[in-house]
C-alpha positions as CSV (number, residue, x, y, z in Angstrom):
1,M,-20.2,1.6,-28.9
2,H,-18.4,-2.3,-27.9
3,Y,-15.6,-1.9,-25.6
4,Y,-13.6,-4.7,-24.8
5,I,-11.5,-4.1,-21.6
6,I,-8.2,-6.7,-20.4
7,A,-7.4,-6.9,-16.7
8,G,-5.0,-9.3,-15.1
9,E,-5.1,-9.5,-11.8
10,A,-6.9,-7.8,-8.6
11,S,-5.9,-4.0,-9.0
12,G,-6.4,-4.1,-12.5
13,D,-10.2,-5.5,-11.6
14,M,-10.5,-2.6,-9.1
15,V,-9.4,0.0,-11.7
16,G,-11.5,-1.5,-14.4
17,G,-15.0,-2.1,-12.4
18,N,-14.8,1.7,-12.2
19,L,-14.2,2.7,-15.7
20,V,-17.1,-0.1,-16.5
21,R,-19.6,2.6,-14.7
22,A,-17.8,5.5,-15.9
23,L,-18.2,4.2,-19.6
24,H,-22.2,3.4,-18.5
25,A,-22.9,6.8,-17.4
26,Q,-20.8,8.8,-20.1
27,D,-22.5,6.6,-23.1
28,T,-25.8,5.1,-22.5
29,H,-25.9,2.2,-25.4
30,A,-22.1,1.1,-24.2
31,D,-22.1,-2.5,-24.5
32,I,-18.6,-3.9,-22.3
33,R,-16.8,-7.2,-22.6
34,C,-13.7,-8.1,-20.6
35,W,-11.5,-10.5,-19.4
36,G,-11.6,-9.1,-15.4
37,G,-13.3,-10.1,-12.4
38,D,-16.2,-10.0,-10.1
39,K,-15.8,-5.9,-9.9
40,M,-16.2,-5.5,-13.5
41,Q,-18.7,-8.2,-14.0
42,A,-20.7,-6.7,-10.9
43,A,-20.3,-3.1,-12.9
44,G,-22.3,-4.1,-16.1
45,A,-19.4,-6.2,-17.9
46,T,-19.8,-9.1,-19.2
47,L,-16.9,-11.6,-18.2
48,V,-15.0,-13.9,-20.6
49,K,-12.6,-15.0,-18.2
50,H,-11.8,-14.6,-14.5
51,Y,-8.0,-13.1,-13.7
52,R,-7.6,-15.7,-11.4
53,E,-7.0,-17.5,-14.4
54,L,-4.5,-15.4,-15.3
55,A,-2.2,-14.0,-12.6
56,F,1.0,-15.9,-12.7
57,M,4.1,-13.9,-11.7
58,G,8.0,-14.2,-11.8
59,F,9.8,-15.6,-14.6
60,V,10.2,-19.2,-13.5
61,E,6.2,-19.3,-12.8
62,V,5.7,-17.6,-16.3
63,I,7.9,-20.5,-17.7
64,M,6.1,-23.2,-16.1
65,H,2.7,-22.1,-17.2
66,L,3.7,-20.6,-20.7
67,K,1.1,-23.2,-22.3
68,A,-1.7,-21.8,-20.4
69,I,-0.7,-18.5,-21.0
70,L,-0.4,-18.8,-24.9
71,R,-3.8,-20.5,-25.0
72,N,-5.3,-17.9,-23.2
73,I,-4.2,-15.5,-25.7
74,D,-5.0,-17.1,-28.7
75,T,-8.4,-18.0,-27.0
76,C,-8.2,-14.6,-26.4
77,K,-8.0,-12.8,-30.0
78,K,-10.8,-15.6,-31.5
79,D,-13.3,-13.6,-28.8
80,I,-11.9,-10.2,-29.5
81,S,-12.5,-11.0,-33.4
82,N,-15.8,-12.5,-32.8
83,Y,-16.9,-9.4,-30.6
84,K,-15.8,-6.8,-32.9
85,P,-15.4,-4.0,-30.9
86,D,-15.0,-0.6,-31.3
87,V,-11.8,-0.4,-29.2
88,L,-10.1,-2.4,-26.8
89,V,-8.6,-1.2,-23.6
90,L,-5.4,-3.0,-21.1
91,I,-5.6,-2.4,-18.1
92,D,-2.0,-2.8,-17.0
93,Y,-0.7,-6.6,-16.7
94,P,2.2,-5.8,-20.0
95,G,2.9,-9.6,-20.8
96,F,-0.4,-10.7,-21.8
97,N,-1.8,-6.7,-23.1
98,M,1.3,-6.1,-25.1
99,R,1.2,-9.2,-27.1
100,I,-3.0,-8.0,-27.0
101,A,-2.1,-4.7,-28.4
102,E,0.3,-5.2,-31.5
103,W,-2.2,-7.8,-32.9
104,A,-5.4,-5.7,-32.4
105,K,-3.6,-2.8,-34.1
106,A,-2.6,-4.9,-37.0
107,Q,-6.2,-5.9,-37.0
108,G,-6.9,-2.2,-37.6
109,I,-9.0,-1.9,-33.7
110,K,-8.2,1.3,-31.7
111,V,-6.3,0.5,-29.0
112,V,-6.4,2.7,-25.3
113,Y,-3.7,1.3,-22.6
114,Y,-4.8,2.6,-19.2
115,V,-2.4,2.2,-16.7
116,S,1.3,2.6,-18.5
117,P,3.4,-0.7,-17.7
118,Q,5.9,-0.1,-15.8
119,V,8.6,0.8,-18.6
120,W,10.4,3.6,-16.1
121,A,11.5,-0.4,-14.0
122,W,12.9,-2.0,-16.9
123,K,12.0,-3.6,-20.6
124,E,12.0,0.4,-21.6
125,N,11.9,-0.7,-24.9
126,R,8.6,-2.2,-24.8
127,V,7.3,1.8,-25.4
128,K,8.4,1.6,-28.8
129,K,6.0,-1.2,-29.2
130,I,3.7,0.9,-26.9
131,K,3.8,4.0,-29.5
132,R,3.8,1.7,-32.2
133,D,0.8,0.0,-31.0
134,V,-1.4,1.9,-28.4
135,D,-3.6,4.6,-30.0
136,K,-3.9,6.6,-26.7
137,L,-1.8,5.6,-23.2
138,L,-3.4,6.2,-20.2
139,V,-1.1,7.0,-17.2
140,I,-1.8,7.4,-13.1
141,L,1.0,8.0,-12.1
142,P,2.0,12.1,-12.5
143,F,6.1,11.5,-13.0
144,E,5.0,9.5,-15.8
145,V,3.9,12.4,-17.6
146,D,7.7,13.7,-18.0
147,Y,9.2,10.3,-18.2
148,Y,7.3,9.6,-21.6
149,K,8.0,13.4,-23.0
150,D,11.5,14.2,-22.0
151,K,12.7,10.6,-22.6
152,W,10.6,9.6,-25.6
153,D,9.1,12.5,-26.8
154,Y,5.4,10.9,-26.6
155,D,2.8,12.6,-25.4
156,V,0.6,10.5,-22.7
157,T,-2.3,11.8,-20.6
158,Y,-2.2,11.8,-16.7
159,V,-5.9,10.8,-15.5
160,G,-5.4,10.7,-12.0
161,N,-5.4,8.0,-9.8
162,P,-7.8,5.4,-9.7
163,M,-6.7,4.2,-6.4
164,A,-6.6,7.8,-4.9
165,E,-10.6,7.8,-6.4
166,V,-11.1,4.6,-5.0
167,V,-10.3,5.7,-1.5
168,G,-11.5,8.6,-1.2
169,E,-15.2,7.4,-1.8
170,E,-13.9,5.2,0.8
171,K,-13.6,7.2,3.6
172,M,-16.6,8.9,2.4
173,K,-18.7,5.6,3.4
174,P,-19.7,5.0,7.5
175,M,-17.3,3.0,9.8
176,V,-18.5,-0.5,10.0
177,A,-18.7,-2.4,13.8
178,P,-15.0,-2.8,15.0
179,F,-13.5,-5.9,14.3
180,S,-11.4,-6.1,17.8
181,D,-11.6,-4.1,20.8
182,K,-7.9,-4.3,20.6
183,P,-5.6,-1.8,18.1
184,I,-5.4,-3.9,14.9
185,I,-2.5,-4.8,12.5
186,A,-3.6,-5.6,9.3
187,L,-1.5,-8.2,7.2
188,L,-2.1,-7.7,3.4
189,P,-0.1,-10.7,2.2
190,G,-1.3,-10.2,-1.7
191,S,-3.9,-11.5,-4.6
192,R,-2.2,-14.4,-6.0
193,S,-2.0,-17.8,-4.6
194,Q,1.9,-18.3,-4.7
195,E,2.5,-15.1,-3.2
196,I,0.3,-15.6,-0.3
197,R,2.1,-19.3,0.6
198,V,5.5,-17.2,0.2
199,K,4.9,-14.2,2.4
200,L,2.1,-15.3,5.0
201,P,4.0,-17.2,6.8
202,I,6.7,-14.5,7.4
203,M,4.4,-12.4,8.3
204,L,2.7,-14.4,11.1
205,Q,5.5,-15.0,12.7
206,V,5.6,-11.6,14.6
207,V,1.8,-12.2,16.2
208,K,3.5,-13.9,18.9
209,H,5.5,-11.1,19.4
210,F,2.6,-8.3,20.2
211,P,-0.1,-10.0,22.3
212,E,-1.7,-6.8,22.8
213,Y,-2.8,-6.3,19.0
214,T,-5.3,-7.9,16.7
215,F,-3.8,-9.4,13.5
216,I,-5.9,-9.6,11.0
217,V,-5.3,-11.1,7.8
218,A,-6.9,-9.4,4.5
219,Q,-8.6,-12.1,1.9
220,A,-8.2,-12.0,-1.4
221,S,-12.0,-12.2,-2.9
222,A,-10.3,-15.2,-5.4
223,Q,-8.8,-17.2,-3.0
224,P,-10.5,-20.2,-0.9
225,D,-10.4,-20.3,2.8
226,S,-8.6,-23.3,2.3
227,L,-5.5,-21.5,1.6
228,Y,-5.6,-19.3,4.5
229,K,-6.4,-22.2,7.0
230,E,-3.8,-23.9,5.9
231,I,-0.8,-21.5,6.3
232,I,-2.3,-20.0,9.6
233,G,-3.4,-23.4,11.6
234,N,-3.6,-22.4,15.2
235,I,-1.8,-18.6,15.3
236,P,-4.4,-16.4,16.4
237,V,-5.3,-14.4,13.8
238,K,-9.0,-13.1,12.5
239,L,-9.5,-13.5,9.1
240,V,-11.6,-11.1,6.8
241,R,-12.7,-11.8,3.0
242,N,-13.7,-8.6,0.9
243,Q,-13.3,-5.8,3.4
244,T,-9.4,-4.7,2.9
245,Y,-10.4,-1.4,3.3
246,D,-12.9,-1.5,6.3
247,I,-9.4,-3.3,7.8
248,L,-7.1,-0.4,7.0
249,R,-9.7,2.4,7.9
250,Q,-9.3,0.6,11.7
251,A,-5.6,-0.6,11.3
252,T,-3.0,1.3,13.6
253,A,-0.2,-0.6,11.2
254,G,0.3,-2.9,8.4
255,L,2.4,-5.5,6.5
256,V,1.8,-5.1,3.1
257,T,2.5,-6.5,0.0
258,S,4.4,-4.9,-3.0
259,G,2.6,-3.6,-5.3
260,T,-1.1,-1.5,-5.4
261,A,-1.9,-2.3,-1.7
262,T,1.0,0.3,-0.8
263,L,0.2,3.2,-1.8
264,E,-3.5,2.5,-0.5
265,T,-2.7,1.7,3.0
266,A,-0.5,4.8,2.4
267,L,-4.2,6.7,1.7
268,F,-5.5,5.1,4.2
269,G,-2.9,6.8,6.3
270,V,-1.6,3.5,7.9
271,P,1.9,3.0,8.9
272,Q,3.2,0.3,6.7
273,V,6.0,-2.0,6.4
274,V,6.1,-3.5,2.7
275,C,7.3,-7.2,2.5
276,Y,8.3,-8.8,-1.0
277,K,9.9,-12.1,-1.4
278,G,9.5,-14.5,-4.5
279,N,11.2,-17.1,-6.0
280,P,14.8,-17.0,-5.9
281,V,15.6,-17.2,-9.6
282,S,13.0,-15.0,-10.8
283,F,14.3,-12.1,-8.0
284,W,18.1,-12.8,-9.1
285,L,16.8,-12.1,-12.8
286,A,15.0,-9.0,-11.7
287,T,18.1,-7.6,-10.0
288,K,19.8,-7.6,-13.3
289,L,16.9,-6.5,-15.5
290,V,15.1,-3.6,-13.2
291,S,16.5,-0.1,-12.8
292,I,14.5,1.3,-9.8
293,K,15.6,2.1,-6.4
294,Y,12.3,1.3,-4.8
295,I,9.4,-1.3,-5.2
296,S,6.7,0.3,-3.6
297,L,4.3,2.8,-5.2
298,V,5.0,5.0,-2.6
299,N,8.4,5.7,-2.2
300,L,8.7,5.3,-5.9
301,I,5.8,8.6,-6.3
302,M,7.9,10.1,-3.9
303,D,11.1,9.3,-5.1
304,K,12.6,8.7,-1.5
305,P,12.1,5.9,1.2
306,V,8.9,7.0,2.6
307,V,8.0,3.7,3.7
308,K,10.5,0.4,5.2
309,E,10.6,-1.8,2.0
310,L,12.0,-5.3,3.4
311,I,12.9,-7.6,0.1
312,Q,13.5,-11.5,-0.1
313,G,16.4,-12.4,2.4
314,D,15.1,-9.3,4.3
315,L,11.9,-10.4,5.2
316,T,12.9,-11.8,8.4
317,E,11.4,-12.7,11.6
318,A,13.5,-10.6,13.5
319,N,13.2,-7.3,11.2
320,L,9.3,-7.3,10.5
321,V,9.3,-7.0,15.1
322,T,11.9,-3.9,14.2
323,E,10.2,-2.4,12.0
324,L,6.5,-2.7,13.2
325,T,8.4,-1.1,17.1
326,K,9.0,1.4,15.3
327,L,6.0,1.8,13.8
328,L,4.1,1.1,16.8
329,K,6.0,2.9,19.3
330,D,8.5,5.8,17.6
331,E,6.1,8.9,17.8
332,A,8.5,10.8,15.7
333,Y,8.9,8.4,12.7
334,K,4.9,7.9,12.5
335,K,4.8,12.2,12.3
336,A,7.3,12.0,9.5
337,L,5.5,9.8,8.0
338,K,2.2,11.3,8.0
339,Q,3.1,14.2,6.4
340,D,5.0,12.5,3.7
341,Y,1.2,10.8,3.4
342,D,-0.1,14.2,3.1
343,T,2.4,15.1,0.2
344,L,2.0,12.1,-1.5
345,L,-2.1,12.4,-1.8
346,H,-1.2,15.9,-3.0
347,S,0.7,15.0,-5.8
348,L,-1.8,12.6,-7.1
349,G,-4.0,16.0,-7.5
350,S,-8.1,15.3,-7.6
351,R,-8.8,13.9,-10.6
352,V,-11.2,11.7,-10.9
353,A,-9.5,8.9,-13.0
354,S,-12.4,6.6,-14.3
355,E,-14.3,9.7,-15.3
356,N,-11.3,11.1,-17.5
357,A,-10.6,8.0,-18.2
358,A,-13.8,7.3,-19.9
359,K,-13.9,10.8,-21.5
360,E,-10.6,10.2,-23.3
361,I,-11.9,6.6,-24.7
362,I,-14.8,8.0,-25.9
363,A,-13.4,10.7,-27.3
364,L,-10.9,9.0,-29.2
365,V,-13.5,6.4,-30.9
366,A,-15.5,9.4,-31.6
367,G,-12.2,10.5,-33.4
368,K,-12.4,14.0,-31.4
């Protein structure tokens, strides 16, 4: 069968990479074409466009790049038409993928959405479009099943959490050589250049307060060394590319940008402070539209403030120093955090997300 998969950022590329492998394992004749990244390509998909050309975040930033986004949508539609897939698989990235879903449905193409848009946070009306345009919705957060069923009378399938799957596999690998003879604090400033430029300089301000630790910046694979070196300057930190999980396995604590990385950090059992800061106008608009109590997946899944979130004006040097000191020195706080992390892992269950997702996709195409 022919599969067309679209992922628009680094986390989607990771999820997509595992899905591509699972599809090849279950369908020996699978031919897969994708918009994604290095992991999907390495797993055996033909890469059409890399996510680094697609990753725009924030209202203002999207408006600034609207022409490029619309051009990408048009290019994508034409490529899908020429490829004639048996099924289109969309991974998160709703601003782009929801438009493609509407078009594909009108063309008679079967559509699977893997990793639900966060409609429970904002733009709930998207659920109506999902029900109209998507043949099968595969969710990765347990609470999403009840959300869709109870509020929208829509049956969705929980396939497991792909991050739990990936981290579980990573923990089975041999540990790499230590990055430092000092305890390590991980800095995860994100994968997009715009968020790295905003958050990393603030994270770096805490380095001078903790000379007994080695700070390691997890470099995104799609970003050049020059971006980080420009920001870091002479600050004594290590820059490590393509080894985020190795860093987390050795880390004592972490400063982590909001997003999938917060869940990954928790699954590795690393105490963390969640960091978010964006364009002021985009943030103001978001506060008017978003209806959730938390921004980190850890807190959203647990429905309580398990990890500290420093958002916008609260993301300051002083607050980071205070919260990081608590993570490093307060034994009672660390013990409670570990217990919450254990509960979080248990709530995600033991299902292998990529295998289950591949089964659901193949069954849909086969009409089972």
